[in-house]
N, C-alpha and C positions, 0 to 999 in steps of 0.2 A: 505494499500501500504506500501511496506518495505522502498521504498525509501524516502528520504526527498525531499519535493517540491523543493528546490533550486536545489538540483541533476536533478530533473524531470526537470525543466525549461531550464537548462543547457542542457541538453540533446537535448531538444525540440528547442533550440535557433541554435544548431548544423544543425537539419535538416531544421529548417525554413530561414536558411540562403542559403542554396542550392535552397529551394523552391520559395525565394522571398517572404518569409513573416516574418513579426518581433514579436518576443513575446510582451506582454503586458508591457513593459517597456517604461515608459514616456520619460526619458532621451535618447532615440533613436535617431540616426541622420538621420530621414527620407528621405531628401531630398539626400542623399547619398545612403541609402539602396533602395530607389525605382527606384534610376536612373541610376544605376550602377551595374554591376557583377564584384565578385571577380578576381583582376587581375592574368591572367595566369591559373585560377584554374575552371573557370565556364564551365558548358558542353555546346554545341552546341544546343540544345534542351531541356531543363526540363519543362516538364509539370506537371502543379500544379493548386490547385485550394481549393473551401472550400463550403460547403454546411451549411446553417442555417435554421433550420424549428424552428417555433414559434407556441405559442399560448398566447394570451392577451386576458384581459377582463377590460372593464372600468366599474366602478360603476356611473357613472355620471347621473344626473337625467336630465328629460326632462325639459325645459322652464315651469316656472309658471308665467309668465306674458307675454303680447303681448310683440312683434309681433311674437311669437313662442311659444307660448301657449299649452304645450302638446306634442312638436315636440324636437326631439335633433337636435344638430348643429355638425359641423366638429371636433370639438374639443374632442366631446364624443365619435368618432365613429372610428373604427380600421381602419388604413390606409393600402395597399393604394387604397382598393376601396370605404371604408368611407360607408359602407352598413351595419354594423353592429357592437354591443357594444361587441360581442365576436367572435374570429376566431381563426382557424388554419391557417398556412400560410407557405409555403417554402420562408420565404422572401428573399434570396440569393442563389444563384446554380450561381458558379462563375467558369470557366476552362480556364486557360491560360498557356501560352509557353514563357520562357522568356530563355536567355542564350547569346555565342557567337556564331552567324550562319553564320561568317564570316572567313571559316578556314585559310585565306591568312593573318589575322589580327585580332588579341585578342584585340586591342585597340577599338572593336568597337562590341557593343552589342545593343541587342532589347528586347521588351516587348510587349504583346499581350494579350488581356484579354476580354473576353464575360460575360455577364450576361444573363442567364436563368430564375432566382426568378420572383417572382410577388411581384416589389417594384415601387417605384417613377420613375424608368428609363423605364420599359418596360411596366407600365400599361397605361399611357397615349397612345392612339392609337392601344391597346392589342397587342403590339410587341410580337413575340416568344421568342426574342432574341436582344442583342445590344451589340454591341462593345464598350467597357467603356475605354479601355487603347490600343493604340498603336503606339509604339515610338521608335526611335532608338537614341543613344548615342553615340557620339564621343570622346573619352577619348585622343585626340591626343595633344592639344595644354597645356602646363603647365598654373596651375591656371584658366584654361577656358574651362570645359568641355562642352560639346553643345550636347541639347536634342532637337529633333523635334517631333512632332506629337501631338496625344491625350494623355495627361495625367493628374495628380492630378497640381494644380497650387500652387506656393508658399503662406503658407497662415497660418491658426490657426493650433494649435498642435492636437484639436480635429479632424478636417477635413483632415490635411494629414496622422495620423496614421493609421496603416493597420487593415481595419474593421474586417477580421476573428476573431483578438484577441482582438479588443475594449471591454472594461473589463465591460460595461454595453450592454443594448439592444437599447433603443432609446438616440438619440442624447440629449443634451441639448436643451432648447428652445431658448437660443440667437445662438445658432450653428445652429437648425433646420429653424429659420425665417430671420436670419439674412446672413447667409452665403450660405445654401442651396439653390441657386435659382431656381425661378420660371421665366421662360422666358415668356415675353407676346405673345400672339395669336398673328396670321397674320394681323388680320384686326379687325378695331371698331367693328362691329357687335359681334363679339364672345368674345369681351371684354368687354361687358355689363355685371353688377353686376348680378350674377344669385339667389343671397338669395332674398327668397320670406316668406312671413309668414307659408307658406306650407311645407315650405324645411323641410326634414325630415319625411315627413306623409306617402310617400310612400315606403312600404317596397322595399328595394332592389335599390333605388333612387341612381343614381351616383352625389354624391356632388361636384365633382374637375371638376371646369370649365376651367381648364389649357389644353390646346392639346399638348403641349409639354414637354418630359422628364425634370426631373430634371436636373441642370447642373452636379450634383454630384460633386461637388468641383474640376471641370476639364474644361479643355478649349483647343483648338487646336492651336500651335503656336512654337516658339521656345523659347529656356531658355540655358542661360548662368549661369555657378554654378560650384563651387569645395569649398575645405576644406583645411585646412591648420593646424597644430599643432604650438603650442607655448609653450614648457614646458609640462604641466599636461594639457593644455587648448586644445581645437580644435574648431575653429571658421568657421563657413558654411556661403556663400552667396548664393543667385540667384536671377537673374534677367530674366523675362520672359515678352514677348508681344505675344499676344492671338488676335483669333478674338472676343471672349467675347460673344460665341455661345454655350458654353456647350457641350455637345457632340456630336455636328452635327462636322462634318469635315472640311463644308464648312462657309463660312460668310452669315451675312444676312444682312450687312449694309457696310456704308465705315468707322465705326470706328474701333479702334483697344483697347484692354484692356491690360494694364501694372500693372505689379507685381514685388514687391520686398520682399526679405527676410533676416535676417541675424540671426545667434544665436552665441552665445558663451557657451561651455558646461566646467565644470571644471570637468574632469575623476578621480575618485577615484582609478582606478586601478584594482577594481573586477569586474569578469564577462568578457567575451569575447564575440566577434562578434557583433551580433544584441544585446545581452543580456550583458548589462553592466551597470555600477554602475557610477552616476555622478549627477551632477545639471546643468541643462543647463536655459539661459537666451535668450530671441528671441523677435523678433519684425518684423514687416510684413504689408505691405500695397499694395490694389488694385484700381487701376483707370480705369473706363471705360463709357461709354454711352451707353445709349438704347435708341432705338424706340418704341413709345407708340401711339397706335391710338385708342380712345375712343369714336370716331365718331361712327353713326350706319347708315351714309349716302351710303354706299356699295363703297366710294372709299377710298382707303387708303391715308390718309392722316396723319401721325405720327408728333407726337413733339419728340426733344430730350430731354431726362433726364440725368443727371449726376449717376452713381452709383460708390461710394466710399466704402470703407471697409478697416478698419486697426486694430490692434491690438498688445498686448505685454503679455509677461506673463513669467513665471517661471515652470521648473518641476524638479523633484528629484527623484530619484530611489538608495535605498540601503538595501538591503534586512536585513529585512522583510517588509520594509515600499513603498510606493509608495507616492507621493504628488504632484497635478498639482493646479496652479491658473492661471485665464486667462483673461484679460479685452479684451472687443470688441465694435468697434463702426461702424455706418454706416451713410451714406446719400443718401438719392434717391431708387427708386425700392424697399421702403420697404414693404415686402409679409404680407397682413391683412387677408389672408383666402385662401383655396383652393378653394372656390367658386367666390372669387373676382378678376379674370385676369385683370380688370380694375384699379386694385391698391387702389382702393376708397372704404373709409369704408361704405357711406352712397348710391352708386351706381352713375351715372352719371346724373341722374335725379335730384339730390339734392346735390350741390357739397358741398365739405369741408371733413376734415379727409382725405385728399388725400396722399397717401404711396407714389405717384410716384417722389415727390420733397419733403418728409418728413425725418429726421432724428430718431435715434434709438441707444440704446448702452444696453449693458450686461455683465454678467459676471458670471464666476463658480467657483469654488473652491472643488477639489473631493481629496479622499485618498484611498490607499488599506492596507492590512495587511495581506501578508501571514504566516498563521499559521504554525510555523517550524513544522518538522516532518509530516506534513499532505499533502495531498492534495487540502485543503480549503483555497480560497482566498475571506475576508470581504472587501467591498468596501462602500464608502457612499460620497454622492455627493449634492451639494446645486447650484443652478442657478438661477439668476436673471434676467430678459430682461424688459426693457422699452421702449415701443414703441410709436411712434408719439410725441416723444418728445419736436419738435417746436412749439408746441400749437396749432397743426392743429384743426380748429374748424369749425364748420356749419356757413356761415353767414347768414342764415335766418331760419325762420321757427322755432317751438317749443324747439330745442337745440341750438338757434343760441347762439354764443359766448363761449360755453362750450367745455374745451379742452378734445379731444378724447384719449390723453394719458394712456397707460394702461400697469398694472403691471403683469408680469407672473411672478411665485414663484414656484418654484418645487425642492422638496426635493427626491432622491431616495436612498434607502435601497439596496445593491445588496448581492449575495451571488455566489460564482463558484465554481464549483467541478471540478476538473481537473482528468478526469479517466486515460489520458496517456498524451503523449506528443502531440497529434494531436487532442483530444477530451476531450470537456467539455461542463458542465451544468450550464445554468445561471438564478437566479432567482432574480428578481427586483421588487420591492414596490414604487408606487412611489405616492407621495401626491402633488397635485395640488390646487393654488391658484391663479384667476384671477379678477383682480378688475380695474376699469376705476374711478379714484380716484376724476376727475371733475364732475363727476354725482352723484346723492342719491344713496343709496341701492336699491337692487332691488324692485321693485314698480310700479303701473299704471304709464302709460305715456312712451313716447321714453327715452328709456335710454338703452345704451351697457350692462350694469350691468345686465339687466333683461336675455339677451342672454347668458352670461355668467354665470348666478347664478347658475346653475346645475353642472357646470364641477367639475369632483371627481377625486376620485384615481384610479390608475392602476397597476394592476398585470401581469408580462408578463415572460414567461419561456421561454428558448430557448436551443436547441441542436446545437451544432457547432463540425463540422468533416473538418479537413484539409487534403488534400491527395496531 
């Protein structure tokens, strides 16, 4: 290509601003970009979307020790179907419309987006398509813009940023397990632990016990937000109240979730629109409750559990470098695997290692380098996630008293090649290591390290096109 990468992304940013998509610049104000339109210049209806097609292959080995000798487990398989260790997939195919659809008042704008790809939004229930965003923003009150509907909740940087230009293929483990919420099934019989020694022995078996779509970092509710400048700094706040029921328009209980977000960004003055250079500091929190029924008596008799998430971080963008670091923690409704809608490590027949009231924390650091004069982007990311950190342990049996806290460590090396302003290819190589320090090394006897001993590396290739 004759154009430098910087010119390429700057021209892409202009197109992205009209299409509602941001370039992969981590210092972007996502709250502003996703919730509003350019004042007096937005079209009545801008049709936009993107497609991501991928191939992933996992080199994990089958379990070598009981209880799953010779079988594979969910972390070894390619999602969302979890039926193979290698697969081609159209993992995302989204189309949407946004703009100022009210010709008598340009201060009101809208955003609607539908998902047609095969992923954790559509795969549960084999849905053909599902609405992921549908909101209206009213920009009339100075200092307090109001957004109502279904949209991304204020939260972590990795969750907020525009996924079509997310520089990696898979999320970090801390984001995937702690923030990408899996909602409980509606009755206890469906929430029993589905894992068994024969799991993975049947080709094509579905290992996902959750019947609802992931929350996809979204909720239905009302948000008050705005941003303001003080010199070269831009400050942004967002306060939201939502149902706490993910992508569902209606509520499933009498509880409501609350969300809070603040960021302060030092602007360097370079770049325009969504592609701008700066360093951003941010903090956020989410508080709610969930109803979980783990009884198999045929009567819906749930217990109430807190769900709390919070985090803070920093992001930096100044061509040709990018850097992000973020720390997150949570309590309650800790995801323990797609086959565990009971949120219990051992299953309801053997209490202990219960994620419904457990704690977890994690962090990641990542960076990118855009090779000047080329269309190449080099990326490197390390993330660590510690699950069940409050000493959850089985009270009885051969594993009584042992902590089920597990450590997930992943290093991802990535390369992006930008064919043009709307199309890019991504190659990621991830090395993974999972251990439960409270138990001995893999070997005979009940031991979660036996289950995770085979977890290996993963290669992913993805082609993204924005239209």
